[in-house]
C-alpha positions in Angstrom: 96.0 55.0 83.4 99.4 53.2 82.7 101.4 52.1 85.5 104.7 53.3 84.2 103.5 57.1 84.2 105.8 58.7 85.9 108.3 56.6 84.7 107.9 57.9 81.1 107.5 61.5 82.4 111.0 61.1 83.9 111.8 60.9 80.8 110.4 63.8 79.0 111.6 66.1 82.5 113.5 68.7 82.6 116.5 68.9 85.0 114.7 71.1 87.5 111.6 70.1 87.1 109.1 68.1 89.5 106.0 66.6 88.7 102.7 68.4 90.5 100.2 66.4 88.9 99.3 62.7 86.6 96.5 62.1 84.8 95.6 60.4 81.4 92.4 60.5 79.1 89.2 58.3 80.2 90.0 55.1 77.8 85.9 54.4 77.4 84.7 58.3 77.0 85.2 58.4 72.6 81.7 60.2 72.2 82.4 63.6 73.0 80.6 66.6 72.3 81.4 67.3 68.3 80.4 64.0 67.7 76.8 65.6 67.3 78.1 67.0 63.5 81.2 64.5 62.8 79.0 61.2 63.5 76.1 61.9 61.1 78.5 63.6 58.8 81.0 60.9 58.5 78.7 58.0 57.9 76.6 60.1 55.3 79.9 60.4 53.4 80.8 56.2 54.2 77.6 55.5 52.6 78.1 58.0 49.8 81.6 55.9 49.2 80.2 52.8 49.3 76.9 53.7 47.1 79.6 55.2 44.8 81.5 52.2 44.1 79.0 50.1 43.8 77.7 52.2 41.2 81.2 52.3 39.4 81.7 48.2 39.6 77.8 48.0 37.8 75.9 47.3 41.0 72.7 49.4 41.1 71.5 48.6 37.6 73.6 50.5 35.5 76.8 50.6 33.2 80.3 49.7 35.3 82.6 53.1 35.3 85.5 54.1 34.1 88.4 51.9 35.4 90.2 55.1 37.2 86.7 56.1 38.9 86.6 52.2 40.5 90.3 52.6 41.6 89.0 56.0 43.2 85.9 54.7 45.2 89.1 51.5 45.9 90.6 54.4 47.9 87.9 56.2 49.0 86.2 53.3 51.2 89.1 52.6 53.5 89.4 56.0 54.6 85.4 56.9 54.8 85.7 53.3 57.4 88.2 55.2 59.4 86.7 58.0 59.6 83.0 57.1 60.1 84.5 53.9 62.8 88.3 53.1 62.8 88.8 56.6 64.4 87.3 55.1 67.6 89.6 52.3 67.6 92.4 54.5 67.3 90.9 57.0 69.7 90.9 54.3 72.4 94.3 52.6 71.6 96.3 56.1 72.2 94.2 57.1 75.1 95.9 53.8 76.9 98.9 55.1 75.8 98.7 59.1 76.4 100.0 61.1 79.8 99.1 64.1 81.2 100.7 66.4 84.2 101.6 69.5 85.6 104.8 70.0 86.5 106.5 72.8 88.6 107.6 74.3 85.2 104.3 73.4 82.1 101.7 71.0 81.4 102.5 68.2 80.1 101.2 65.8 77.3 103.1 62.5 76.5 101.7 60.0 73.7 103.4 56.7 73.5 101.3 55.8 70.3 103.6 55.1 66.7 105.8 57.4 68.3 106.6 59.1 70.8 105.4 62.8 71.1 105.5 65.2 73.5 103.2 68.4 73.3 103.5 71.2 76.1 103.7 74.9 77.2 105.0 76.1 79.7 103.3 78.8 83.1 104.7 82.1 81.8 103.1 81.6 78.1 100.4 79.3 78.7 96.8 81.0 78.0 94.3 81.2 80.7 92.7 77.2 80.5 89.4 76.0 79.1 87.6 73.7 80.4 84.7 72.3 78.3 82.6 69.3 78.5 84.0 66.3 77.1 83.3 62.6 76.6 81.1 60.3 78.9 80.7 63.2 81.6 84.3 63.9 82.0 85.5 67.5 81.8 88.5 68.5 79.6 91.1 71.5 79.6 92.9 73.6 76.7 95.5 75.3 77.4 95.0 78.1 74.4 92.4 78.8 71.5 92.2 76.3 69.1 89.9 76.8 66.5 86.5 74.9 66.3 87.5 73.0 63.6 91.4 72.4 65.4 89.5 71.3 68.9 87.2 69.0 66.8 89.7 66.9 65.4 92.2 67.2 68.7 89.4 64.7 70.4 87.9 62.9 67.3 90.5 60.2 66.2 90.8 62.2 63.5 94.3 63.8 64.8 96.3 60.4 63.3 95.6 62.1 59.6 97.6 64.6 58.8 97.3 68.7 59.9 94.6 67.8 61.8 95.1 69.0 65.1 95.6 72.3 66.0 99.0 73.6 66.1 101.1 74.7 69.8 97.4 73.6 71.9 98.5 71.5 74.8 94.9 69.9 75.8 93.7 67.7 78.8 90.8 66.3 77.7 87.8 63.5 79.2 89.3 63.0 82.3 88.1 63.5 86.2 88.9 66.4 88.4 89.6 68.9 86.2 88.4 71.7 88.6 91.3 70.8 90.9 93.8 71.0 87.6 92.7 73.9 87.0 93.3 75.5 90.2 96.7 74.3 90.3 97.9 75.2 86.2 96.0 78.8 87.4 98.5 79.3 90.7 101.1 78.0 88.9 100.8 80.7 86.3 100.3 83.7 88.6 103.6 82.4 90.5 105.3 82.6 87.6 104.3 86.0 86.0 
């Protein structure tokens, strides 16, 4: 986790809010449980787009396709390369810039990526935390109920794509000590109710 995590969090805290716990995702835990489905699909799609472009340019022994087909392939190949491999580099980069916190009022995620993004939920409106297996033997805590697709996208590097992340769900992905953090959140939720 970054050395300036507490300083980053101080800039987004409300006046009466106190930090109770600070953590962050493991930057090296890149292959989560959803990768068993996402990785083969993304590799198959990447292979298809490369074949498409090769066929459109006439490298498969057939006549070249119209220019618009080749142009479409030129747009799809980089996207397929990102989905198959580039997203892991983005995920590692983003994880080094992500801080999780439990405060006296809410759960909070601050991401200092291309722009600062803060996601939070106050204990009075927070759903029951759900602990799920994460990448690299770590665990994740989800506060809210994302759909299966949204949960897979949120922790895959595909959240860079527009509309990929689930709306209104706060999640701490792939970190050590999920049990004590879950207990802390449960205790705070009960005090607020």
